[in-house]
A tleap script that builds the chain and sets N, CA, C and O, in Angstrom:
source leaprc.protein.ff14SB
mol = sequence {
  NMET SER PRO GLU ARG ARG PRO GLY ALA GLU
  PHE LEU VAL TRP SER CYS VAL HIE GLY LEU
  ALA VAL LEU LEU ILE ASP GLY PRO LEU ARG
  GLY LEU PRO ASP GLU LEU ALA ASP PRO ALA
  VAL HIE ASP LEU ILE ASP LEU ILE GLU LYS
  GLY LEU ARG PRO ASP ALA CLYS
}
set mol.1.N position { -6.913 -7.331 -14.059 }
set mol.1.CA position { -5.900 -7.087 -14.399 }
set mol.1.C position { -5.860 -7.656 -15.724 }
set mol.1.O position { -6.796 -8.283 -16.220 }
set mol.2.N position { -4.527 -7.376 -16.403 }
set mol.2.CA position { -4.497 -8.470 -17.964 }
set mol.2.C position { -3.669 -9.169 -17.421 }
set mol.2.O position { -3.160 -8.875 -16.339 }
set mol.3.N position { -3.338 -10.452 -18.239 }
set mol.3.CA position { -2.341 -11.786 -17.555 }
set mol.3.C position { -1.159 -11.048 -17.633 }
set mol.3.O position { -0.506 -11.110 -16.591 }
set mol.4.N position { -0.708 -10.428 -18.441 }
set mol.4.CA position { 0.507 -10.166 -18.434 }
set mol.4.C position { 1.013 -9.380 -17.485 }
set mol.4.O position { 2.206 -9.341 -17.181 }
set mol.5.N position { -0.142 -8.531 -16.837 }
set mol.5.CA position { 0.432 -6.813 -15.913 }
set mol.5.C position { 0.425 -7.981 -14.645 }
set mol.5.O position { 1.170 -7.432 -13.833 }
set mol.6.N position { 0.047 -9.143 -14.088 }
set mol.6.CA position { -0.197 -9.919 -13.248 }
set mol.6.C position { 0.783 -10.578 -12.552 }
set mol.6.O position { 0.792 -10.846 -11.351 }
set mol.7.N position { 1.596 -10.819 -13.377 }
set mol.7.CA position { 3.259 -11.814 -12.469 }
set mol.7.C position { 3.506 -11.063 -12.030 }
set mol.7.O position { 3.793 -10.039 -12.650 }
set mol.8.N position { 3.550 -11.165 -10.177 }
set mol.8.CA position { 4.273 -10.425 -8.902 }
set mol.8.C position { 3.338 -9.222 -8.840 }
set mol.8.O position { 3.952 -8.155 -8.864 }
set mol.9.N position { 2.379 -9.147 -8.788 }
set mol.9.CA position { 1.611 -8.034 -8.153 }
set mol.9.C position { 1.187 -8.014 -6.943 }
set mol.9.O position { 0.618 -7.170 -6.251 }
set mol.10.N position { 1.656 -9.393 -6.737 }
set mol.10.CA position { 1.161 -9.280 -5.261 }
set mol.10.C position { 2.095 -9.543 -4.307 }
set mol.10.O position { 1.802 -10.211 -3.316 }
set mol.11.N position { 3.481 -8.978 -4.532 }
set mol.11.CA position { 4.668 -8.921 -3.672 }
set mol.11.C position { 4.986 -7.777 -4.049 }
set mol.11.O position { 5.825 -7.343 -3.260 }
set mol.12.N position { 4.663 -6.737 -5.186 }
set mol.12.CA position { 4.745 -5.313 -4.692 }
set mol.12.C position { 3.342 -5.056 -4.120 }
set mol.12.O position { 3.240 -3.868 -3.817 }
set mol.13.N position { 2.186 -5.783 -3.858 }
set mol.13.CA position { 1.206 -4.706 -3.325 }
set mol.13.C position { 1.438 -5.614 -1.916 }
set mol.13.O position { 0.681 -5.237 -1.021 }
set mol.14.N position { 2.265 -6.652 -1.561 }
set mol.14.CA position { 2.377 -6.986 0.296 }
set mol.14.C position { 3.537 -6.348 0.330 }
set mol.14.O position { 3.945 -6.423 1.490 }
set mol.15.N position { 4.595 -5.513 -0.609 }
set mol.15.CA position { 5.786 -4.800 0.158 }
set mol.15.C position { 5.034 -3.069 0.491 }
set mol.15.O position { 5.335 -2.318 1.419 }
set mol.16.N position { 4.198 -2.872 -0.408 }
set mol.16.CA position { 3.888 -1.746 0.019 }
set mol.16.C position { 3.386 -1.451 1.338 }
set mol.16.O position { 3.750 -0.547 2.091 }
set mol.17.N position { 1.964 -2.865 1.629 }
set mol.17.CA position { 1.244 -2.739 2.848 }
set mol.17.C position { 2.078 -3.365 4.292 }
set mol.17.O position { 1.742 -3.351 5.476 }
set mol.18.N position { 3.034 -3.786 3.749 }
set mol.18.CA position { 3.753 -4.275 4.913 }
set mol.18.C position { 5.289 -3.657 5.502 }
set mol.18.O position { 5.772 -3.804 6.625 }
set mol.19.N position { 5.894 -2.861 4.221 }
set mol.19.CA position { 6.292 -1.444 4.642 }
set mol.19.C position { 5.834 -0.555 5.552 }
set mol.19.O position { 6.493 -0.118 6.496 }
set mol.20.N position { 4.172 -0.148 5.154 }
set mol.20.CA position { 3.161 0.848 6.387 }
set mol.20.C position { 3.374 0.288 7.319 }
set mol.20.O position { 3.905 0.946 8.213 }
set mol.21.N position { 3.108 -1.039 7.567 }
set mol.21.CA position { 2.780 -1.796 8.924 }
set mol.21.C position { 3.884 -1.276 9.381 }
set mol.21.O position { 3.782 -0.528 10.353 }
set mol.22.N position { 5.279 -1.548 8.774 }
set mol.22.CA position { 6.637 -1.761 9.985 }
set mol.22.C position { 6.700 -0.406 10.254 }
set mol.22.O position { 6.875 -0.147 11.445 }
set mol.23.N position { 6.604 0.606 9.446 }
set mol.23.CA position { 6.620 2.026 9.719 }
set mol.23.C position { 5.590 2.250 10.877 }
set mol.23.O position { 5.919 3.004 11.792 }
set mol.24.N position { 4.379 1.649 10.894 }
set mol.24.CA position { 3.408 2.614 12.077 }
set mol.24.C position { 3.483 1.699 13.644 }
set mol.24.O position { 3.199 2.065 14.784 }
set mol.25.N position { 3.971 0.431 13.135 }
set mol.25.CA position { 4.320 -0.880 14.593 }
set mol.25.C position { 5.899 -0.086 15.033 }
set mol.25.O position { 5.977 0.699 15.978 }
set mol.26.N position { 7.073 -0.463 14.161 }
set mol.26.CA position { 8.193 -0.269 14.605 }
set mol.26.C position { 8.886 0.775 14.379 }
set mol.26.O position { 9.808 1.053 15.147 }
set mol.27.N position { 8.620 1.504 13.378 }
set mol.27.CA position { 9.346 2.774 12.813 }
set mol.27.C position { 8.933 3.735 13.211 }
set mol.27.O position { 8.058 3.813 14.074 }
set mol.28.N position { 9.765 5.127 12.379 }
set mol.28.CA position { 9.177 6.499 12.524 }
set mol.28.C position { 7.859 6.812 13.020 }
set mol.28.O position { 7.581 7.215 14.149 }
set mol.29.N position { 6.917 6.537 11.862 }
set mol.29.CA position { 5.586 6.433 12.228 }
set mol.29.C position { 5.172 5.972 13.807 }
set mol.29.O position { 4.388 6.686 14.432 }
set mol.30.N position { 5.652 4.926 14.333 }
set mol.30.CA position { 5.110 4.726 15.723 }
set mol.30.C position { 4.192 5.511 16.325 }
set mol.30.O position { 4.617 6.653 16.147 }
set mol.31.N position { 3.205 5.571 16.921 }
set mol.31.CA position { 2.456 6.433 17.880 }
set mol.31.C position { 1.861 7.555 17.079 }
set mol.31.O position { 1.317 8.577 17.498 }
set mol.32.N position { 2.080 7.147 15.794 }
set mol.32.CA position { 1.365 7.637 14.685 }
set mol.32.C position { -0.159 8.285 15.614 }
set mol.32.O position { 0.212 8.502 16.768 }
set mol.33.N position { -1.239 8.534 15.500 }
set mol.33.CA position { -2.422 8.573 16.469 }
set mol.33.C position { -2.939 8.288 14.801 }
set mol.33.O position { -2.527 8.506 13.661 }
set mol.34.N position { -4.195 7.615 15.540 }
set mol.34.CA position { -5.454 7.220 14.738 }
set mol.34.C position { -5.835 8.204 13.727 }
set mol.34.O position { -5.893 7.970 12.520 }
set mol.35.N position { -6.085 9.288 14.277 }
set mol.35.CA position { -6.374 10.618 12.928 }
set mol.35.C position { -5.441 10.548 11.734 }
set mol.35.O position { -5.920 10.658 10.605 }
set mol.36.N position { -3.721 10.316 11.971 }
set mol.36.CA position { -3.267 10.641 11.082 }
set mol.36.C position { -2.873 9.131 10.587 }
set mol.36.O position { -2.399 9.025 9.456 }
set mol.37.N position { -3.042 8.007 11.355 }
set mol.37.CA position { -2.479 6.894 10.882 }
set mol.37.C position { -3.812 5.850 9.816 }
set mol.37.O position { -3.649 4.901 9.050 }
set mol.38.N position { -4.501 6.263 10.058 }
set mol.38.CA position { -6.264 5.866 9.164 }
set mol.38.C position { -5.925 6.541 7.479 }
set mol.38.O position { -5.945 5.840 6.467 }
set mol.39.N position { -5.764 7.342 7.487 }
set mol.39.CA position { -5.577 8.190 6.588 }
set mol.39.C position { -4.692 7.700 5.682 }
set mol.39.O position { -5.107 7.403 4.561 }
set mol.40.N position { -3.169 7.517 6.058 }
set mol.40.CA position { -2.390 7.123 5.511 }
set mol.40.C position { -2.484 5.894 5.086 }
set mol.40.O position { -1.952 5.663 4.000 }
set mol.41.N position { -3.248 4.648 5.877 }
set mol.41.CA position { -3.832 3.889 5.530 }
set mol.41.C position { -4.415 3.474 4.256 }
set mol.41.O position { -4.055 2.754 3.325 }
set mol.42.N position { -5.815 4.437 4.640 }
set mol.42.CA position { -6.177 4.875 3.143 }
set mol.42.C position { -5.641 5.119 1.848 }
set mol.42.O position { -5.853 4.572 0.765 }
set mol.43.N position { -4.821 6.161 2.227 }
set mol.43.CA position { -4.166 6.326 0.594 }
set mol.43.C position { -3.229 5.516 0.426 }
set mol.43.O position { -2.395 6.036 -0.315 }
set mol.44.N position { -2.790 3.992 0.893 }
set mol.44.CA position { -2.184 3.892 0.727 }
set mol.44.C position { -2.707 2.366 -0.520 }
set mol.44.O position { -2.248 1.904 -1.565 }
set mol.45.N position { -3.953 2.042 0.443 }
set mol.45.CA position { -5.059 1.219 -0.314 }
set mol.45.C position { -5.119 1.780 -1.902 }
set mol.45.O position { -4.782 1.084 -2.860 }
set mol.46.N position { -5.644 3.266 -2.014 }
set mol.46.CA position { -6.067 4.088 -3.242 }
set mol.46.C position { -5.026 4.056 -3.559 }
set mol.46.O position { -5.230 3.339 -4.538 }
set mol.47.N position { -3.608 4.289 -3.593 }
set mol.47.CA position { -2.054 4.458 -4.249 }
set mol.47.C position { -2.188 2.833 -5.175 }
set mol.47.O position { -2.025 2.659 -6.382 }
set mol.48.N position { -2.483 1.963 -4.270 }
set mol.48.CA position { -2.445 0.281 -5.161 }
set mol.48.C position { -3.012 0.199 -5.850 }
set mol.48.O position { -2.603 0.023 -6.997 }
set mol.49.N position { -4.451 0.288 -5.496 }
set mol.49.CA position { -5.650 0.005 -6.552 }
set mol.49.C position { -5.677 0.796 -7.932 }
set mol.49.O position { -6.186 0.355 -8.962 }
set mol.50.N position { -5.013 2.109 -7.792 }
set mol.50.CA position { -4.685 2.679 -8.893 }
set mol.50.C position { -3.557 1.832 -9.825 }
set mol.50.O position { -3.542 1.688 -11.047 }
set mol.51.N position { -2.716 1.377 -8.910 }
set mol.51.CA position { -1.660 0.951 -9.706 }
set mol.51.C position { -2.203 -0.040 -10.482 }
set mol.51.O position { -1.918 -0.036 -11.679 }
set mol.52.N position { -3.074 -1.063 -9.954 }
set mol.52.CA position { -3.367 -2.498 -10.465 }
set mol.52.C position { -4.427 -1.670 -11.876 }
set mol.52.O position { -4.745 -2.273 -12.901 }
set mol.53.N position { -4.751 -0.434 -11.612 }
set mol.53.CA position { -5.942 -0.350 -12.595 }
set mol.53.C position { -5.673 -0.912 -14.222 }
set mol.53.O position { -4.476 -0.939 -14.509 }
set mol.54.N position { -6.489 -1.302 -15.177 }
set mol.54.CA position { -5.964 -1.832 -16.459 }
set mol.54.C position { -5.340 -0.685 -17.013 }
set mol.54.O position { -4.318 -0.881 -17.671 }
set mol.55.N position { -5.842 0.716 -16.843 }
set mol.55.CA position { -5.436 1.773 -18.086 }
set mol.55.C position { -4.145 2.403 -17.417 }
set mol.55.O position { -3.603 3.344 -17.998 }
set mol.56.N position { -3.444 1.760 -15.795 }
set mol.56.CA position { -2.466 2.382 -15.439 }
set mol.56.C position { -1.244 1.563 -16.372 }
set mol.56.O position { -1.179 0.417 -16.818 }
set mol.57.N position { -0.351 2.711 -16.426 }
set mol.57.CA position { 0.958 2.180 -17.229 }
set mol.57.C position { 2.525 2.229 -16.161 }
set mol.57.O position { 3.602 1.858 -16.627 }
savepdb mol mol.pdb
quit
């Protein structure tokens, strides 16, 4: 990641992961079966990775 894009990136990633965790643990996605929750987690990770790529705008 280029230095000019780096500041604050950890807060964006943390917010995404924390948000999904709260939804799955205490929110409207509580009780979601693993076969649905697991793909949601992987989709979020993929989305975060795409956002952190150097070619992302």
